[in-house]
N, C-alpha and C positions, 0 to 999 in steps of 0.2 A: 396380744397388746398390753404392754404394761406401762402404766403412768406412775410417775412419783408425786406423792402428795406432800406438799410442804406446808399446807394449812389445814387445819381440822375445823369442823363445825359441830354444832350440837347434833347429836344423831337424832334421826327421824323415828317415827313420823312426827310431823309437826301438825298443828290444828289451829284454825282461825276460829275465835270465839267472839260473838257479838258482845259488847259491853257499852256502858255509858261512863264517859271519863270527863270530869270537869265540864259539864253542860254539852259535851258533844257525844254523838253516837260514835262509836269506834269499833274496830276489830283488833282484838289482841292475840298475837301469834305466840304459841307456847310449845315447847317440845313435850312429847307425850311418852318419852322413853323412861321406863322404870317407875318407881313410886312417886317421884316428884315431877312436877311440871314446870320446868324452868321457863321464865318469861324471856322471850326473843325480842318482840317489838310491839308497837301499837301504831295503827293508822287511824286518824280521826276523820270526821266528815268534812273538815276544812281542807283535806287533800282530795284532789280530783280522783275519781274512780277508786276510792279507799277500799271498798268492799271487794271489787275485782282484784285489786292488787294484793290484798290481804289473802285471798284464795290462792293466787299465784305464788306468793311467798311460802304459804303452808305446804304447797305441793312441791317445792323445790327439792327436798331429799328423795321423794319419790320419782320425781323426773330423772334426777341425776342418776339414780340407781337403774331406772328402767333404760335409759339411754347408754349407760356404760355397758350394761349386760347385753343389749341389743347390738351395740357396735362390736363388742367382743365375739358374740356368737355369729353375728352376719359375716364378719371378716373371716372367721374360721370356715363357715359354711361355703363362702364363696371360693375360698383356697382349697377345699375339699378335706380338710382335716378336722372339721368341727362335728357338732351333733347333728342329727338329722333336721329335715324341714319342720317337723313337728315342734321341736324345741324352739326353732327360730320363730315359729308361729306363736307359741306361748309368750316368747319375749315380747313379740309385737303386741300382744294382748295386754301385758303389762305396761307397756309404753302408752297404749290407748287409754288405759285406766288412769295413769298418771296425768295425762292431758285432760282427761275428764274431770279429775279432781281440781286441777288448775283453773279450769273454766267453770267450777262451781256446779258440776252435773253429777255429784254423788249423793 
């Protein structure tokens, strides 16, 4: 399964950092790729569920990678031309870890 990418995003992983911004508690999301940490966005406490939303945003690259890999391997496994079930189980483990990160359980 090949998909064309027409848009790119800051490479992951991303991280949500607690911060204080102009009198508000906030979470700042940054990329953690390479030597620099590019600023991506900030959610403040005047936004409902800002902490949970920040964790979800920070998990996006992990979720995307895990789901793409899982879909690819599962589709090949189902059609009999992919890797064995152990590999698919590992991809499921990666997907579960990405979900856990999004829910703040890391």
